[in-house]
Phi, psi and omega in degrees: 000324182212153176238198191319312191249007179153185183294148170285167178295324180207159178297146178236123179276129179227152175265339176212154184219087174297137181237119179281163177301126179092348180279155174227141173222147172251125186235154174238120183260131179280110179245025186295341178280352176076001183280138176290154178212160182252143164270127183233153172259132185256154178299146178254128182277070179213152185311124175077002185260359182238039179274139182308138006272008186272015172274358178227158176302138180236122178292138181249319186204135174259133180251125177248101183294147170262122184277075178239116181302136179258155181268345182286161180219135178285124182287153176286331178239128184256320183204156177263106177271134180295148177296148178293133179287168175297140179272354182295129175081000180286149170298130180242128180245132178260124178239114180257118178270137180214149181232148174281118182300343177299330178300316178298317182298314180294319179297316179298316181297314182298318181291319180293323179297326184270321188243355182068209184297339181296337180299333181259009183301136175082355183280145170276103186291349175281347183235022183292322189270165166228141187073212181269101180247026186299333182280000178296336179294343180265008179267128179276122187286353176284317181231003178055035179281146179270140180254014183264355181064031186271355180083007183279350181297318187287120175069015186294312184291335180275348180076019182303123178080000182268136182271089183294329183291342182236023183283323182246150190216160169236125185053038175079004182235135173281161184300134175232112183303331187262357184229092175301145184282328181199172177242123176268145180281133181294133175075009182247135176293143173226150177253115179258127180250111188249116186249133172246018181297141184089359184215114185272004180285151176285134175229101171286102189269125188242136182239128180279155169079013183202161162241121187249174174246135179278123176272319174208149183229116182055042176082006182230158174300146181294145175298157186304321183280000179245019182260003178270204181282126185228158169228006177223134181230147180278129173232119184210086177076008181213200186244135173239143180236137180227152177255113186244155173208136183245118185263353183235146181289150175217089180290172184304324182292336182227048185297148170285166177230155172226136189195162168291137184272005169279121188303318183289343176274313182292323182285350175251021168118348185276068182202150176222155172253150176211154181253164175228000000 
């Protein structure tokens, strides 16, 4: 019925609803058959996210419907969304997300040391890497030792000597609190093109100070339930485009931010500041 910033134009029936970090949805569940059902948390196919007991579905809450007829009715039309303006002549900003593959290597070693093979449970090993991860085939999963003689064995899991604050970047730059990357014009539409190409990791990209419309998401038209007002878009190995507009000022002292909503990504540099 509604997403991050408000009601959809009309209700959208779905059988499943993936929710990214930072996203919000308002849903109406059909319980007219009166049968109880469980809310469950499912395993996530990502490094370190399917460790027991979360390698199996876990029930969180059982719902027992009361079969009492209601007088309310779900409307066919929920809100009037404005038509998308012409994209011709709009300011277009390119944002390239990139990660240091060393983070994956260190993360994998630390997880394997603590949890063994279970640390990689549920992962699609064809999509484990981002960037050039070809040498991962030379890593022994028993002790995650490197066979390249690169010196990365020493202190790798502890991150000794690694610059975490500058590991991840947008347009080649890690986040700098004191240096906004650009200035957006107040009240003017802009087209932001956010690319995760070269990096197969999921990036729920979140923009402050606006509710935007998704033009394309991961190279495809947005799903019906993602065509309303949003402030988070999925970027995962491809390109997503959003139409943004900022109606309030944001000077350098109080700059807005745009960032990946995965804490370990934004805190290692995948964030930018901008003014309006």
